[in-house]
C-alpha positions in Angstrom: -76.5 183.8 43.7 -77.2 181.1 46.3 -73.6 181.2 47.4 -73.8 185.0 47.7 -76.9 184.9 49.8 -75.6 182.1 52.1 -72.4 184.1 52.6 -74.4 187.2 53.6 -76.6 185.1 55.9 -73.6 183.7 57.6 -72.2 187.2 58.3 -75.6 188.3 59.8 -75.4 185.9 62.7 -72.4 187.4 64.6 -73.5 190.9 63.6 -77.0 190.2 65.1 -75.3 188.9 68.3 -73.3 192.1 68.6 -76.5 194.1 68.1 -78.3 192.2 70.9 -75.3 192.8 73.1 -75.5 196.5 72.4 -79.2 196.6 72.9 -78.9 194.8 76.2 -76.2 197.2 77.3 -78.7 200.1 77.0 -79.9 199.3 80.5 -76.4 200.1 81.8 -76.3 203.4 79.9 -79.7 204.7 80.9 -79.6 207.0 84.0 -81.4 205.8 87.0 -82.2 202.4 88.5 -85.1 200.5 86.8 -86.1 199.1 90.2 -86.4 202.6 91.6 -88.5 203.6 88.6 -90.9 200.7 89.0 -91.2 201.3 92.8 -92.9 204.7 92.3 -92.7 207.6 94.6 -90.8 207.4 97.9 -90.0 203.7 97.9 -88.4 202.0 100.8 -85.1 200.1 100.4 -86.9 196.8 101.0 -89.4 197.5 98.1 -86.6 198.4 95.8 -84.6 195.3 96.7 -87.7 193.0 96.2 -88.2 194.5 92.7 -84.6 193.9 91.9 -84.9 190.3 92.9 -88.1 189.8 90.8 -86.6 191.4 87.7 -83.3 189.5 88.2 -81.3 192.7 88.5 -79.4 191.3 91.4 -77.9 188.6 89.2 -74.6 188.9 87.3 -74.8 190.9 84.1 -73.8 187.9 81.9 -76.5 185.8 83.4 -79.1 188.5 82.7 -77.9 188.8 79.1 -78.1 185.0 78.5 -81.7 184.9 79.9 -82.7 188.0 77.9 -81.1 186.6 74.7 -83.0 183.3 75.2 -86.2 185.3 75.3 -85.3 187.3 72.2 -84.7 184.1 70.3 -88.2 183.0 71.3 -89.6 186.4 70.3 -90.0 187.5 73.9 -88.6 190.9 74.8 -90.1 191.0 78.3 -92.7 193.3 79.7 -93.0 197.1 79.8 -91.9 198.6 83.1 -94.9 200.9 83.1 -97.9 199.2 81.5 -96.8 195.6 82.1 -97.8 194.8 78.5 -95.6 192.4 76.5 -93.0 194.4 74.5 -93.4 192.1 71.5 -97.2 192.9 71.4 -96.5 196.6 71.6 -93.9 196.5 68.8 -96.3 194.4 66.6 -99.0 197.0 67.1 -96.7 199.9 66.1 -94.7 198.1 63.4 -97.4 198.3 60.6 -97.6 202.1 61.0 -93.8 202.5 60.5 -93.7 199.9 57.8 -96.5 201.6 55.7 -94.9 205.0 56.3 -91.6 203.7 55.1 -93.0 201.9 52.1 -95.0 204.9 51.1 -91.9 207.2 51.4 -89.7 204.7 49.5 -92.3 204.7 46.7 -92.3 208.5 46.5 -88.5 208.7 46.6 -88.1 206.2 43.8 -90.9 207.6 41.7 -89.5 211.2 42.0 -85.8 210.7 42.4 -84.9 208.2 39.8 -86.7 209.8 36.8 -85.4 213.2 37.9 -81.8 211.9 37.9 -82.3 210.3 34.5 -83.8 213.5 33.1 -81.0 215.6 34.4 -78.3 213.3 33.1 -79.9 213.2 29.6 -79.9 217.0 29.5 -76.6 217.6 31.2 -75.5 221.2 31.3 -79.0 222.6 30.4 -81.1 224.9 32.5 -83.2 221.8 33.4 -80.2 220.0 34.8 -79.1 223.1 36.8 -82.6 223.6 38.2 -82.9 219.9 39.2 -79.5 220.1 40.8 -80.6 223.1 42.9 -83.7 221.2 44.0 -81.6 218.1 44.9 -79.3 220.3 47.1 -82.4 221.9 48.8 -84.1 218.6 49.3 -81.0 217.2 51.1 -80.4 220.3 53.2 -84.0 220.9 54.4 -84.6 219.4 57.9 -87.5 217.0 58.1 -89.1 218.7 61.1 -89.2 222.0 59.2 -90.6 220.5 56.0 -93.2 218.6 58.0 -94.4 221.8 59.7 -94.5 223.6 56.4 -96.6 220.9 54.7 -99.0 220.8 57.7 -99.4 224.6 57.5 -100.0 224.7 53.8 -101.9 221.6 53.0 -103.6 220.8 56.3 -104.3 224.1 58.0 -104.6 226.6 55.0 -105.9 224.3 52.2 -107.5 221.6 54.3 -106.6 218.9 51.7 -104.9 216.5 54.1 -105.3 215.8 57.8 -102.7 217.5 60.1 -102.0 214.3 62.0 -103.2 211.0 63.2 -103.3 207.5 61.6 -106.2 205.6 60.1 -105.6 201.8 59.5 -106.0 200.7 55.9 -108.6 198.3 57.1 -110.8 201.3 58.1 -110.7 202.9 54.7 -108.0 203.0 52.0 -108.8 206.7 51.1 -108.4 208.0 54.7 -105.4 205.8 55.2 -103.8 207.3 52.0 -104.6 210.9 53.0 -103.3 210.4 56.5 -99.9 209.1 55.3 -99.4 211.4 52.3 -97.9 214.4 54.2 -95.7 212.2 56.6 -94.5 210.1 53.7 -93.7 213.2 51.6 -91.7 214.7 54.5 -89.8 211.5 55.0 -89.1 211.0 51.3 -87.8 214.5 50.5 -84.1 213.9 51.4 -83.9 210.3 50.0 -85.5 211.4 46.8 -82.9 214.1 46.4 -80.1 211.7 47.2 -81.4 209.1 44.7 -81.8 211.8 42.0 -78.2 213.0 42.6 -76.7 209.6 42.5 -78.8 208.5 39.5 -77.7 211.5 37.6 -74.0 210.8 38.4 -74.3 207.1 37.5 -76.1 207.8 34.3 -73.6 210.5 33.2 -70.8 208.0 33.7 -72.6 205.3 31.7 -73.7 207.6 28.9 -70.0 208.4 28.3 -69.1 204.8 27.6 -68.2 203.6 24.1 -71.1 201.2 23.8 -73.6 204.0 24.4 -71.9 206.1 21.7 -72.0 203.2 19.4 -75.7 202.7 20.0 -76.4 206.4 19.3 -74.2 206.3 16.1 -76.4 203.5 14.8 -79.4 205.7 15.1 -80.9 204.0 18.2 -83.7 206.1 19.7 -82.6 208.1 22.8 -85.3 206.5 24.9 -84.0 203.1 24.1 -80.4 204.2 24.8 -81.4 205.6 28.2 -83.6 202.8 29.5 -82.3 199.7 27.8 -78.6 200.3 27.5 -77.7 202.8 30.2 -80.2 202.5 33.1 -79.4 198.8 34.0 -75.7 199.5 34.1 -76.2 202.6 36.2 -78.6 200.9 38.6 -76.1 199.1 40.7 -74.8 202.1 42.7 -78.3 203.5 42.8 -79.5 200.3 44.5 -76.7 200.6 47.1 -77.7 204.2 47.9 -81.4 203.1 48.1 -80.6 200.6 50.8 -78.8 203.3 52.8 -81.8 205.6 52.3 -84.2 202.9 53.6 -82.2 202.6 56.7 -82.2 206.4 57.0 -86.0 206.4 56.6 -86.4 203.9 59.4 -84.3 206.2 61.7 -85.9 209.4 60.5 -89.4 208.0 60.9 -89.2 208.8 64.7 -89.1 212.5 64.0 -91.9 212.3 61.4 -94.1 210.2 63.6 -93.7 212.7 66.4 -94.6 215.7 64.2 -97.7 214.0 62.7 -98.8 212.1 65.8 -98.4 208.6 64.2 -98.3 205.7 66.6 -95.3 204.0 65.1 -92.1 202.3 66.4 -90.3 205.6 66.4 -92.7 207.3 68.7 -92.7 204.2 70.8 -88.9 204.4 71.2 -89.0 208.1 72.1 -91.7 207.4 74.7 -89.5 204.6 76.1 -86.5 206.9 76.4 -88.6 209.5 78.3 -90.0 206.9 80.6 -86.7 204.9 81.0 -88.6 201.8 79.8 -85.6 199.9 78.7 -87.3 196.6 77.7 -89.3 198.5 75.0 -86.2 200.4 73.9 -84.2 197.1 73.6 -87.0 195.5 71.6 -87.3 198.4 69.2 -83.5 198.5 68.6 -83.3 194.7 67.9 -86.3 194.7 65.6 -85.2 197.8 63.7 -81.7 196.4 63.3 -83.1 193.1 62.0 -85.3 194.9 59.5 -82.2 196.8 58.2 -80.2 193.6 57.9 -83.0 192.0 55.9 -83.2 195.0 53.6 -79.4 194.8 53.1 -79.7 191.1 52.3 -82.4 191.9 49.6 -80.2 194.7 48.3 -77.2 192.3 47.9 -79.5 189.9 46.0 -80.7 192.6 43.7 -77.1 193.9 43.3 -76.0 190.4 42.4 -78.7 190.2 39.8 -77.7 193.5 38.3 -73.9 192.8 38.4 -73.0 189.1 37.7 -69.4 189.7 38.9 -70.7 190.2 42.4 -72.2 186.7 42.6 -68.7 185.1 42.7 -67.6 187.2 45.7 
């Protein structure tokens, strides 16, 4: 297991360098000149030139990248072009919102998707299996923005059970925090839950057709024991892989959900940075999000190695 994790960590370093290079290149892809943006309305050429000198934009690209990368290693992504606030501070303020939203959504997806997949596999070909398969297809196909608006209309506007938007920190009250994240998390979890259910069903059906499962059943082993002791662990490896992909999907999809429900998370911060051409914030969000995904993939590899001993030797 140690060898597996060390190998994965070694591969993360060059990948992280490529990500930082791509994030830094965003300034070259964004339309407009940052110096012109900072100068405000009707700037003179001298004002623009002074700003370029202060920001180091008059230096070669490679020198700018090296300086920026040195700051990133120290945890310094620079300052916002508009507010002047430290980008690291802005991200740290928004990160807990996105983290709680993602954790809440993951919990819903696992709680709903995995049991649904097991139940459908155990009753393969029945009306329950067909009904769950239809719901899986619908869950994957429904756009998050549409589902979010439907949930707001039904549960916030008509029933008044949940708030329509906004965020309450957990320190200000666990109940209000839970109610505020319930609808956004359900919206974000719908597609991943359906994907988990579909892949869990497929993996369980494959395992349930194996000889050792038939042998266990022929010995009179209870079906619950067959499903959860003999079949589930062997079917879990592909499900864990899909789960890691879905977590990355949730981090990306959180931007839309945060906009719909007015949550002050990293996704809404990134969208705001795009509108304002505030590339230091955008660079910081990209690097932090990529680092989180890489850490999740590392944990997934560790869990996959625990479930499948053959992987540990790779």
